[in-house]
N, C-alpha and C positions, 0 to 999 in steps of 0.2 A: 223698606228693608225690615226684616224680622231677625232678631237675635235668637240664638239657640241656647238651650241649657247645656252646660258642659258636663253634667253628671257630678259636679262637685258641690251640689246644694245651692248654687246660685240660681236666682230666678231669671227667666227670660223676659224680654219686653219687646214691644213693637216700637220701632223708631223709623224716622225718615231721615235721609241724608241728601243734602244738596250741595252744590258748589256755588260760590258767590259769582256774580256777574263778572267780576274782575279775574276770577279763576285762581285767586291767591289762597282762599280759605275754603275748607269743607265745613259745613254747618250741619249739626245733628240735633234732632229733637225727639225726645221720648213722648210718644203719643198719649200715654196714660197720664203722666204727671205734668206735661208741658215744659219740663226742664230742657233747656237748650245749651249746647256747648259747641266748640269749634276746635279746629286744628289745621295746621298747614298741610297735613297728609290725612288721607281718609282714615287710616288706622289710628292716628293721633286723635282725631275728632271722636272716634268711637271710644277710645280709652278714656278721654276726658269726659265723655257722656257717662260712662260707667261710674266714674268717680263722682260726678255731679249728682247722679240719681241715687247713689249710695248715701251721699250727704243729705239729700232731700229726705231720705228715709231714716235719718238720724244716725247713720253709721259714721265712723271716722274716729279721730282721736283729738283730745284737747292739745292745743299747741304748747310746746315747752317754752321756757323763757328764751332758750337759744333760738327756737323757731321764730319767736316774736322779734328778737334782736335782728335776725337775718332779714326780716321784712321792714326793719327800720322803726319798730314799735318798742317803746320803753316798757318792759314788763311791770315796773313799779307804778306806771301811770295808766296801765290797762285795767280798767275797772268794769266789772259786770254788775248790773243792777237787777233786782228782782222784778221791778215793774217799770213801765215807761214813765217818763215825766208827764205831768198833766197836759202839756201842750201837744203831746202825741197820742193822747187817748181820745 
């Protein structure tokens, strides 16, 4: 499947879409980046892929403290570091 530009400045991309053997999920993959997503409906899978590809390209927003709490994360304990610990380098 190939997505089309909407004339709104968004970029188009090549993707493949398949259905799992069980038939419960649609799986989409952006052929350029390798980003994969899924959804219970074809349109949901494509919408999720759009969001995942945008995130891959650095788009998106920083989560708010309320967003983190909603996900069960304590914002005060959520620490970002500039570099990886030695064991991960």
